[in-house]
C-alpha positions in Angstrom: -23.8 -36.5 2.3 -21.8 -37.1 -0.8 -22.4 -37.7 -4.5 -22.2 -41.4 -5.4 -22.9 -41.0 -9.1 -24.3 -38.6 -11.6 -25.3 -38.7 -15.3 -25.5 -36.1 -18.1 -28.4 -35.9 -20.6 -27.6 -37.0 -24.1 -29.7 -34.2 -25.6 -28.3 -31.1 -24.0 -25.3 -32.3 -22.1 -26.5 -31.1 -18.8 -26.5 -33.1 -15.6 -30.0 -34.6 -15.1 -29.5 -37.3 -12.5 -27.8 -37.5 -9.1 -27.4 -40.2 -6.4 -26.6 -38.9 -2.9 -25.5 -41.2 -0.2 -24.3 -40.9 3.4 -20.7 -40.0 4.0 -20.3 -43.3 5.9 -21.6 -45.5 3.1 -19.2 -48.2 1.9 -17.6 -51.2 3.5 -15.5 -50.6 6.6 -11.8 -50.1 5.9 -9.1 -52.4 7.2 -6.5 -50.5 9.2 -3.3 -50.2 7.3 0.1 -48.8 8.1 0.6 -45.3 6.6 3.9 -45.0 4.6 6.3 -42.4 6.0 6.4 -40.3 2.8 2.6 -40.3 2.3 0.5 -37.6 3.9 -1.4 -38.9 6.9 -4.9 -37.9 6.1 -7.8 -38.5 8.4 -10.2 -41.0 7.0 -13.9 -41.2 7.7 -15.1 -44.3 9.5 -17.3 -46.3 7.1 -20.3 -48.3 8.4 -21.9 -49.5 5.2 -24.8 -47.0 5.7 -27.7 -47.5 3.4 -29.1 -44.0 3.3 -29.6 -42.9 -0.3 -31.4 -40.1 -2.2 -31.9 -40.4 -5.9 -33.1 -37.3 -7.9 -33.9 -36.8 -11.6 -34.4 -33.7 -13.7 -37.8 -33.5 -15.3 -37.9 -30.4 -17.5 -37.3 -27.4 -15.2 -37.9 -29.4 -12.0 -36.1 -32.1 -10.0 -38.0 -35.1 -8.8 -37.0 -37.5 -6.0 -37.2 -41.1 -7.4 -35.8 -42.9 -4.4 -35.2 -42.1 -0.7 -33.8 -44.5 2.0 -33.9 -42.8 5.4 -32.5 -45.3 7.9 -28.9 -44.8 9.1 -26.8 -47.7 10.5 -24.9 -45.4 12.8 -25.5 -42.5 15.3 -26.2 -39.2 13.6 -24.8 -35.9 14.8 -27.4 -34.1 16.9 -25.2 -31.1 18.0 -25.7 -28.1 15.7 -22.2 -26.8 16.1 -20.7 -30.0 14.8 -22.4 -30.2 11.5 -20.0 -27.7 9.9 -17.2 -30.3 10.2 -19.1 -32.6 7.8 -17.6 -32.3 4.3 -21.0 -31.7 2.7 -21.8 -28.8 5.0 -18.3 -27.3 5.4 -18.5 -24.7 2.5 -18.5 -21.0 2.2 -21.7 -19.6 0.8 -21.3 -17.9 -2.6 -22.5 -14.5 -1.3 -20.0 -14.6 1.5 -17.0 -15.5 -0.7 -17.0 -11.9 -2.1 -16.7 -10.6 1.5 -13.9 -13.1 2.3 -12.2 -11.9 -0.9 -12.4 -8.3 0.3 -10.9 -9.3 3.7 -8.2 -11.2 2.0 -7.3 -8.2 -0.1 -6.6 -6.1 3.0 -4.2 -8.9 4.2 -6.2 -10.4 7.0 -5.3 -13.9 8.1 -7.7 -16.8 8.1 -8.0 -16.5 11.9 -8.9 -12.8 11.7 -11.5 -13.5 9.0 -13.1 -16.1 11.1 -13.2 -13.7 14.1 -15.1 -11.2 11.9 -17.5 -13.8 10.6 -18.1 -15.0 14.2 -19.1 -11.5 15.1 -21.5 -11.3 12.1 -23.0 -14.7 12.9 -23.3 -13.9 16.6 -20.8 -16.6 17.6 -18.0 -18.7 16.0 -20.1 -21.7 16.7 -22.8 -20.5 14.3 -20.4 -20.0 11.4 -21.1 -22.9 8.9 -17.4 -23.4 8.2 -14.1 -23.4 10.1 -10.6 -21.8 9.8 -9.3 -24.6 7.6 -12.1 -23.9 5.0 -11.2 -20.2 4.9 -7.4 -21.1 4.7 -8.0 -23.4 1.8 -10.1 -20.9 0.0 -7.6 -18.0 0.4 -4.8 -20.4 -0.7 -6.8 -20.9 -4.0 -6.9 -17.2 -4.4 -3.1 -17.0 -4.0 -2.7 -19.8 -6.6 -4.9 -17.9 -9.0 -2.9 -14.7 -8.5 0.3 -16.6 -9.2 -1.1 -18.0 -12.5 -2.1 -14.5 -13.8 0.9 -12.9 -12.1 2.9 -10.9 -14.7 -0.1 -10.0 -17.0 -2.1 -8.8 -14.1 0.8 -6.6 -12.7 1.2 -5.0 -16.1 -2.5 -4.4 -16.4 -2.4 -2.9 -12.9 0.5 -0.6 -13.9 -1.5 0.7 -16.9 -4.6 1.5 -14.7 -2.4 3.5 -12.3 -0.7 5.2 -15.2 -4.0 6.6 -16.4 -4.7 8.3 -13.0 -1.0 9.2 -12.4 1.0 9.9 -15.5 4.2 10.4 -13.5 3.8 7.0 -11.7 7.0 5.3 -10.8 8.0 2.5 -8.4 9.4 3.6 -5.0 10.9 1.1 -2.6 13.0 3.2 -0.1 12.2 2.4 3.5 9.5 -0.1 2.6 11.4 -3.4 3.1 10.9 -3.7 6.8 7.2 -2.6 6.6 6.3 -5.0 3.8 7.7 -7.9 5.7 4.8 -7.4 8.2 2.1 -7.3 5.5 3.3 -9.6 2.7 4.3 -13.2 3.0 7.4 -14.3 1.1 5.4 -16.9 -0.8 2.7 -14.4 -1.9 2.4 -13.6 -5.6 3.8 -10.5 -7.3 0.3 -9.1 -7.8 -0.5 -9.4 -4.1 2.8 -7.9 -3.2 2.2 -4.9 -5.4 -1.4 -4.4 -4.2 -0.3 -4.4 -0.6 2.5 -1.9 -1.5 -0.1 0.4 -3.0 -2.3 0.2 0.1 0.7 1.1 2.3 1.6 3.9 -0.1 -2.0 5.2 0.2 -1.8 5.0 4.0 1.4 7.0 3.9 -0.2 9.6 1.6 -3.1 10.1 4.0 -0.8 10.5 7.0 1.3 13.0 5.1 -1.8 15.0 4.2 -2.6 15.2 7.9 0.9 16.4 8.7 0.7 18.9 5.9 -2.6 20.3 7.3 -1.2 20.6 10.8 1.9 22.3 9.4 -0.2 24.9 7.5 -3.1 25.3 9.9 -1.4 25.0 13.3 1.2 27.0 15.1 4.2 25.0 16.2 5.9 26.1 19.4 9.6 26.1 19.6 11.1 24.3 22.5 14.0 26.7 23.1 15.8 29.7 21.7 18.4 27.8 19.6 18.4 29.3 16.0 19.0 25.8 14.5 15.6 24.7 15.9 13.8 27.3 13.8 15.9 26.2 10.8 14.8 22.6 11.3 11.1 23.7 11.6 11.4 25.4 8.2 13.3 22.6 6.6 11.9 19.2 7.9 8.5 17.7 7.8 6.3 17.8 11.0 7.1 14.3 12.3 10.8 14.8 11.8 10.6 18.2 13.5 8.9 16.5 16.5 11.6 13.9 16.5 14.2 16.5 16.5 12.6 18.5 19.3 12.4 15.3 21.4 16.2 14.9 21.1 16.7 18.6 21.8 14.8 18.2 25.1 17.0 15.3 26.1 20.1 17.4 26.1 19.0 18.8 29.5 19.4 15.2 30.9 23.2 15.1 30.2 26.4 16.7 31.3 29.5 17.1 29.2 33.1 16.3 30.2 36.0 17.3 28.0 38.4 14.4 27.5 41.0 15.6 25.1 42.0 17.3 21.8 42.9 15.6 18.5 44.1 16.9 15.1 40.5 16.7 13.8 38.9 18.4 16.8 38.0 17.5 20.4 36.7 14.5 22.3 33.9 14.7 24.9 32.1 12.3 27.2 28.3 12.8 27.6 27.1 11.5 31.0 23.5 11.2 32.2 22.6 13.5 35.1 19.9 11.3 36.8 22.0 8.1 36.4 19.7 6.7 33.6 18.1 8.1 30.5 15.1 6.6 28.8 16.1 4.9 25.5 19.8 5.0 26.3 20.1 3.6 29.8 22.9 4.4 32.3 25.9 4.4 30.0 27.9 7.4 28.9 28.7 8.1 25.3 31.8 9.4 23.6 31.4 12.2 21.0 34.1 13.3 18.6 33.6 16.9 17.4 35.1 18.5 14.4 33.8 22.0 14.7 35.7 23.4 11.7 33.9 20.9 9.3 30.7 20.6 11.4 31.2 16.8 11.9 30.0 15.0 15.1 30.4 11.3 15.7 28.7 9.6 18.6 29.0 6.0 19.8 25.2 5.6 19.8 25.2 5.7 16.0 21.8 7.3 15.8 22.8 9.4 12.9 23.5 6.3 10.9 20.1 4.7 11.7 17.7 7.8 11.6 19.7 10.3 9.6 19.3 12.9 12.5 21.9 14.0 15.0 21.4 12.4 18.4 20.9 14.2 21.7 24.5 13.5 22.7 25.9 15.2 19.6 23.5 18.2 20.1 24.6 18.4 23.8 28.2 18.7 22.6 27.2 21.3 20.0 25.4 23.3 22.8 28.5 22.9 25.0 30.7 24.3 22.3 28.2 27.1 21.4 27.5 25.7 17.9 23.7 26.0 18.0 23.2 28.8 15.4 23.0 26.5 12.4 22.3 22.9 11.9 25.1 21.4 9.7 23.9 21.2 6.1 25.4 17.8 5.3 23.2 16.3 8.0 20.0 17.5 6.3 18.6 14.6 4.2 16.4 15.5 1.3 14.0 12.6 2.1 12.9 14.4 5.4 12.6 17.8 3.8 9.4 19.7 3.1 8.4 19.9 -0.6 9.1 23.2 -2.4 6.3 25.7 -1.5 5.7 27.0 -5.0 5.8 25.7 -8.5 8.8 27.1 -10.3 8.3 27.8 -14.0 11.3 26.8 -16.3 13.4 29.8 -17.1 13.2 29.6 -20.9 13.6 32.7 -23.0 11.3 33.5 -25.8 12.8 32.7 -29.2 12.5 35.3 -31.9 12.6 34.8 -35.7 16.2 35.3 -37.0 16.6 38.6 -38.8 17.2 38.2 -42.5 16.6 34.5 -42.5 13.6 32.8 -44.1 12.2 29.9 -42.2 10.1 27.0 -43.6 6.5 26.5 -42.5 7.6 23.6 -40.3 10.3 25.7 -38.6 7.9 28.5 -38.0 5.4 26.2 -36.5 8.0 24.8 -34.1 9.1 28.3 -33.2 5.5 29.3 -32.4 4.9 26.1 -30.5 8.0 26.6 -28.3 7.0 30.2 -27.5 3.4 29.3 -26.6 4.6 26.5 -24.3 6.8 29.0 -22.5 4.1 31.6 -22.2 1.4 29.1 -21.1 3.8 27.5 -18.5 4.3 30.9 -16.9 0.6 31.5 -16.8 -0.1 28.0 -15.4 2.0 28.8 -12.3 -0.4 31.5 -11.2 -3.6 29.8 -12.5 -2.9 26.7 -10.5 -2.9 28.6 -7.2 -6.6 28.2 -6.4 -9.9 26.9 -7.6 -11.0 30.4 -8.8 -7.9 30.9 -10.9 -8.3 27.4 -12.2 -11.9 28.2 -13.3 -10.6 31.2 -15.2 -8.1 29.1 -17.1 -10.8 26.4 -17.9 -13.2 29.1 -19.1 -10.7 30.6 -21.5 -9.6 27.1 -22.7 -13.2 26.3 -23.5 -13.5 29.5 -25.4 -10.3 28.8 -27.3 -11.5 25.3 -28.1 -14.8 26.7 -29.5 -13.0 29.4 -31.5 -10.6 26.8 -32.9 -13.5 24.5 -33.9 -15.3 27.4 -35.6 -12.1 28.3 -37.5 -11.5 24.8 -38.7 -15.2 24.5 -39.7 -14.9 27.8 -41.7 -11.8 26.6 -43.4 -13.4 23.3 -44.3 -16.5 25.1 -45.7 -14.3 27.4 -47.7 -12.4 24.5 -49.2 -15.6 22.6 -50.0 -17.0 25.7 -51.7 -13.9 26.2 -53.7 -13.9 22.6 -54.9 -17.6 22.8 -55.9 -16.9 26.0 -57.8 
């Protein structure tokens, strides 16, 4: 069905009359050659069908004033095909919100249709197709592009309320975002996907933090530098380091020569092949004096961690007591275990010098900030200490309010006298 015509009421301006006809109504088209530059749309075959439904609004009700039922063509009798009719191929209003939600988590139109097929029992029962969902999500993207910059700024402000130290971080996200965000997506959608990925990373980091605090990590060997890495790096990087440390047992070392900077070594696999590296041997240049190791595999340049070949040479040279400091990257390190209060000394009033009221107020303010900061380090340690701080702050607020009220009453009494 399609709307042939409609009319608005002259009194209230609302639509009060519709004429519905069959989608095959109208004179048959003559076949014409489609121009090259024009989009080749599929046209409905017209059969001059006479089916018509005329409705008119009568107060709060609609009345049928004309109905012609006979079709001049075969009608679709298969239920699964009706969704391809333009009049039926629509997403229900209540389902659009669900599609919006799926679109927000970056699901494609095909994935959305798979989920709707499960909800309807079969994809054949879904009253619309992939193209309908694709067109709808494209409209959402167009809407995002229209409100792009204002929406991003508004989103920034909302995050700022929850996180006063919010700032934009992009390190290491480029490759990941390429999998989740299309290059043609709007800035709003890009940023929302970025925040979802950041949230996912925060959840994973919380899990690693729990395992690091609650679980006992076993050392693989007796190398002192392994314990150093355990106390320095996060749990995933420590596991990555231990994996490389295990692989040193799969290699032998041959000394090739000596240079001005150090020595040259060849690391050869024992079994003929090593997983991840294949059958080839690797050359490692070692500068023991400066703690510099260069390997042909270039893993240190990609991951920021020494490879198993370099660590095999370190073991061969007996340099396993300490991991070189210049190879420890801050981005892989554990956060500082405790909050460190700023080391500000208390400021005293200068002897023999009279300060103004404003200067005295600034002096007291600075000293109180220093004292409260030192207290906050201990009070933030647990929920119990935090409750102590909140209880005393409530008491101070009440005492301050009483003091202000007493001062206001005294001033009011003085003026009335």
